[in-house]
VOPAGU-2260 file (C-alpha; in pm, 1 decimal, decimal comma):
REM VOPAGU-2260
SITE   aa  ch    i         X         Y         Z
SITE  SER   A    0       0,0       0,0       0,0
SITE  GLU   A    1     109,8     355,6     -63,2
SITE  SER   A    2     135,5     622,1     201,8
SITE  ILE   A    3     -66,2     937,1     137,4
SITE  GLY   A    4      85,6    1244,0     297,2
SITE  LYS   A    5     218,9    1251,4     650,9
SITE  PRO   A    6     119,4     987,8     905,9
SITE  PHE   A    7    -156,7    1092,4    1144,9
SITE  ILE   A    8     -40,1    1173,0    1497,9
SITE  SER   A    9    -300,9    1159,6    1773,4
SITE  ALA   A   10    -221,5    1470,3    1975,6
SITE  ASP   A   11    -383,1    1781,4    2119,5
SITE  TYR   A   12    -244,2    2105,3    1978,2
SITE  HIS   A   13    -215,9    2438,9    2157,2
SITE  ILE   A   14    -125,6    2726,5    1922,9
SITE  ILE   A   15      18,0    3044,2    2076,0
SITE  VAL   A   16     110,0    3332,9    1843,1
SITE  ASP   A   17     330,4    3626,3    1945,6
SITE  CYS   A   18     183,9    3862,6    1685,4
SITE  SER   A   19     428,4    4147,9    1736,1
SITE  ASN   A   20     721,4    3915,5    1671,9
SITE  VAL   A   21     548,3    3766,9    1367,8
SITE  PHE   A   22     458,0    4101,3    1210,9
SITE  ILE   A   23     786,6    4279,6    1283,7
SITE  GLY   A   24     989,0    3970,5    1189,5
SITE  SER   A   25     812,1    3945,4     853,3
SITE  GLN   A   26     936,9    4292,7     768,0
SITE  LYS   A   27    1304,7    4215,1     828,6
SITE  ILE   A   28    1481,9    4182,3     495,2
SITE  ARG   A   29    1841,6    4074,3     460,0
SITE  ASP   A   30    2041,6    4223,7     174,8
SITE  PRO   A   31    2225,0    3928,3      16,1
SITE  THR   A   32    2514,5    4142,9    -105,1
SITE  THR   A   33    2589,2    4334,3     216,8
SITE  GLY   A   34    2434,2    4098,6     474,0
SITE  ALA   A   35    2271,0    4398,3     640,9
SITE  THR   A   36    1916,4    4367,7     771,8
SITE  ARG   A   37    1662,5    4641,2     710,0
SITE  GLN   A   38    1292,2    4677,8     775,5
SITE  ASN   A   39    1038,8    4694,4     492,4
SITE  LEU   A   40     717,0    4841,0     635,7
SITE  ALA   A   41     528,7    4763,3     313,5
SITE  ILE   A   42     527,2    4391,3     400,4
SITE  HIS   A   43     210,5    4267,9     573,8
SITE  VAL   A   44     122,8    3921,5     703,5
SITE  ASN   A   45    -187,5    3756,1     564,1
SITE  VAL   A   46    -340,7    3614,0     883,8
SITE  LYS   A   47    -564,5    3360,6     707,8
SITE  ASN   A   48    -270,1    3220,4     511,1
SITE  LEU   A   49     -54,1    3199,5     822,6
SITE  VAL   A   50    -331,6    3016,0    1008,8
SITE  ARG   A   51    -368,2    2777,1     715,3
SITE  VAL   A   52       6,1    2698,9     726,3
SITE  LEU   A   53       6,0    2649,1    1104,1
SITE  GLU   A   54    -304,4    2429,9    1109,8
SITE  ASP   A   55    -274,6    2251,1     774,7
SITE  ASP   A   56    -154,5    1911,0     900,8
SITE  LYS   A   57    -370,3    1905,5    1215,6
SITE  LEU   A   58    -724,1    1777,2    1259,3
SITE  LYS   A   59    -933,4    2076,1    1369,2
SITE  ILE   A   60   -1099,3    1879,2    1652,4
SITE  TYR   A   61    -756,2    1826,8    1810,3
SITE  ILE   A   62    -664,6    2196,4    1813,5
SITE  LYS   A   63    -759,5    2274,3    2173,2
SITE  THR   A   64    -609,5    2621,5    2205,1
SITE  ARG   A   65    -578,1    2912,6    1962,9
SITE  ILE   A   66    -435,1    3233,1    2111,9
SITE  ALA   A   67    -292,5    3538,1    1934,6
SITE  GLY   A   68    -135,5    3808,7    2149,5
SITE  GLY   A   69       2,9    4152,3    2085,4
SITE  SER   A   70     -46,9    4520,9    2142,5
SITE  LYS   A   71    -302,9    4761,8    2010,3
SITE  PRO   A   72    -172,9    5055,3    1816,4
SITE  PRO   A   73    -478,2    5202,8    1640,8
SITE  GLU   A   74    -354,0    5118,9    1290,3
SITE  ASN   A   75    -349,3    4744,6    1375,1
SITE  LEU   A   76    -706,3    4709,8    1504,1
SITE  PRO   A   77    -838,1    4522,7    1194,5
SITE  VAL   A   78    -578,4    4248,0    1237,8
SITE  TRP   A   79    -740,3    4134,8    1563,8
SITE  ASN   A   80   -1069,4    4087,7    1378,7
SITE  GLU   A   81    -883,6    3866,6    1130,1
SITE  TRP   A   82    -741,9    3648,5    1410,4
SITE  ALA   A   83   -1082,8    3626,8    1577,3
SITE  SER   A   84   -1248,9    3524,0    1248,7
SITE  CYS   A   85   -1001,1    3232,9    1235,4
SITE  GLY   A   86   -1110,8    3115,9    1581,3
SITE  TYR   A   87    -826,0    3268,0    1784,1
SITE  LYS   A   88    -870,6    3421,8    2127,0
SITE  CYS   A   89    -702,9    3761,3    2107,1
SITE  ILE   A   90    -500,4    3888,5    2400,0
SITE  VAL   A   91    -443,8    4254,1    2327,9
SITE  ALA   A   92    -269,9    4508,8    2550,7
SITE  GLU   A   93    -229,3    4880,8    2515,5
SITE  ARG   A   94     115,6    5014,3    2432,7
SITE  SER   A   95     296,3    5211,2    2700,5
SITE  LYS   A   96     338,3    5587,8    2670,6
SITE  SER   A   97     685,9    5527,3    2528,0
SITE  GLY   A   98     528,6    5318,2    2249,4
SITE  ARG   A   99     664,9    4988,4    2379,1
SITE  GLU   A  100     465,9    4673,5    2419,9
SITE  ASP   A  101     419,3    4606,2    2790,0
SITE  GLY   A  102     304,6    4279,9    2946,0
SITE  VAL   A  103     197,5    4092,0    2632,3
SITE  ASP   A  104     475,5    3832,7    2654,4
SITE  ASP   A  105     399,5    3780,0    3023,5
SITE  MET   A  106      32,6    3712,9    2940,4
SITE  LEU   A  107     128,8    3461,2    2671,0
SITE  HIS   A  108     374,6    3286,5    2907,4
SITE  ALA   A  109     101,7    3267,8    3172,0
SITE  HIS   A  110    -137,9    3106,3    2925,0
SITE  ILE   A  111     122,7    2847,1    2827,8
SITE  LEU   A  112     196,7    2764,1    3192,6
SITE  GLN   A  113    -176,9    2744,0    3261,4
SITE  LEU   A  114    -211,0    2493,4    2975,0
SITE  LEU   A  115      59,4    2278,5    3137,1
SITE  HIS   A  116    -147,9    2272,3    3453,8
SITE  ILE   A  117    -480,4    2204,4    3281,0
SITE  TYR   A  118    -344,2    1919,2    3069,3
SITE  LYS   A  119     -99,2    1770,9    3322,1
SITE  ASP   A  120    -301,7    1452,4    3376,0
SITE  THR   A  121    -367,7    1387,1    3007,9
SITE  GLN   A  122    -161,3    1071,4    2966,1
SITE  THR   A  123    -360,0     906,8    2687,9
SITE  ARG   A  124    -289,4    1182,3    2433,7
SITE  SER   A  125      27,9    1366,3    2347,8
SITE  GLN   A  126      27,5    1742,1    2398,2
SITE  VAL   A  127     194,9    1973,8    2147,3
SITE  LEU   A  128     268,3    2342,7    2194,2
SITE  VAL   A  129     280,2    2525,2    1861,3
SITE  LEU   A  130     468,3    2842,3    1951,7
SITE  VAL   A  131     494,2    3115,4    1690,2
SITE  THR   A  132     771,0    3354,1    1793,2
SITE  GLY   A  133    1141,5    3407,9    1753,6
SITE  ASP   A  134    1161,5    3617,9    2069,0
SITE  GLY   A  135    1441,3    3492,3    2290,9
SITE  ASN   A  136    1474,9    3798,5    2510,6
SITE  ARG   A  137    1512,1    3730,7    2880,6
SITE  ASN   A  138    1231,1    3980,1    2951,7
SITE  ASP   A  139    1400,7    4177,9    3230,2
SITE  ASN   A  140    1430,1    3866,2    3451,3
SITE  LYS   A  141    1055,6    3796,0    3432,3
SITE  THR   A  142     920,9    3490,1    3252,7
SITE  SER   A  143    1051,2    3451,1    2898,7
SITE  PHE   A  144     965,8    3241,0    2597,3
SITE  PRO   A  145    1288,1    3033,7    2627,3
SITE  ASP   A  146    1226,5    2961,9    2998,6
SITE  THR   A  147     861,3    2878,2    2933,3
SITE  LEU   A  148     955,7    2656,2    2639,7
SITE  GLU   A  149    1202,6    2463,5    2858,4
SITE  ARG   A  150     927,1    2413,4    3118,3
SITE  VAL   A  151     698,7    2275,9    2846,5
SITE  LEU   A  152     965,8    2039,5    2716,8
SITE  THR   A  153    1049,4    1906,3    3063,5
SITE  SER   A  154     677,4    1834,6    3108,9
SITE  ASP   A  155     692,6    1575,2    2827,5
SITE  TRP   A  156     515,9    1792,8    2575,3
SITE  SER   A  157     633,7    1828,4    2217,4
SITE  VAL   A  158     697,3    2169,5    2065,7
SITE  GLU   A  159     670,5    2311,4    1717,1
SITE  LEU   A  160     853,9    2644,0    1704,1
SITE  TRP   A  161     766,0    2866,3    1409,1
SITE  SER   A  162     960,8    3182,2    1330,3
SITE  TRP   A  163    1094,2    3392,5    1048,4
SITE  LYS   A  164    1460,9    3309,7     995,8
SITE  GLN   A  165    1562,6    3674,3    1046,0
SITE  SER   A  166    1389,4    3700,3    1384,6
SITE  LEU   A  167    1473,3    3360,3    1537,0
SITE  ASN   A  168    1683,6    3411,7    1849,0
SITE  GLN   A  169    1988,1    3185,0    1858,3
SITE  CYS   A  170    1902,3    3067,3    2211,6
SITE  TYR   A  171    1653,0    2822,1    2060,1
SITE  PHE   A  172    1934,3    2626,6    1895,0
SITE  GLY   A  173    2085,7    2576,3    2241,1
SITE  ILE   A  174    1752,0    2448,6    2374,1
SITE  GLN   A  175    1724,6    2214,4    2076,7
SITE  LYS   A  176    2057,9    2053,9    2171,4
SITE  PHE   A  177    1906,0    1949,3    2505,9
SITE  PHE   A  178    1574,6    1843,8    2349,7
SITE  PRO   A  179    1664,7    1716,9    2000,2
SITE  SER   A  180    1331,3    1544,1    1934,7
């Protein structure tokens, strides 16, 4: 018999999207001749296409969590409607007076840690965190994506890490050495 596509894996999926990292990372362009990175503000992410890529090989009934988080500058308000129309819970914070995003990463980390607690006794099905970020910042000694990811991996969950090449923090390659599967 012939195999059609990828083999089916019976697992629950929990998709967490760090929207700011996704949108800003998509705009980073590397000049192949100079190697310099610049930002192209004309580039926009098509949310529906991104969702299709993230969810394409997963049965919809096994996607237990869909969360998209970011901040709310007025010009980005329509994007949250796009995420919501794709079934994502939107966690949106105001930007600080300095224009910086404040607290969004902490809220996403808290949701991931809460998922670990909720699904800790689920031994009959594998649990998979689908984390969409390249952010490896240590977050001023608060929770961080790398620390949270390590907690997930030591809890016998699997992880799919999605990021633009230009915005993937190198710390994730170090984590992968400890958790090669």
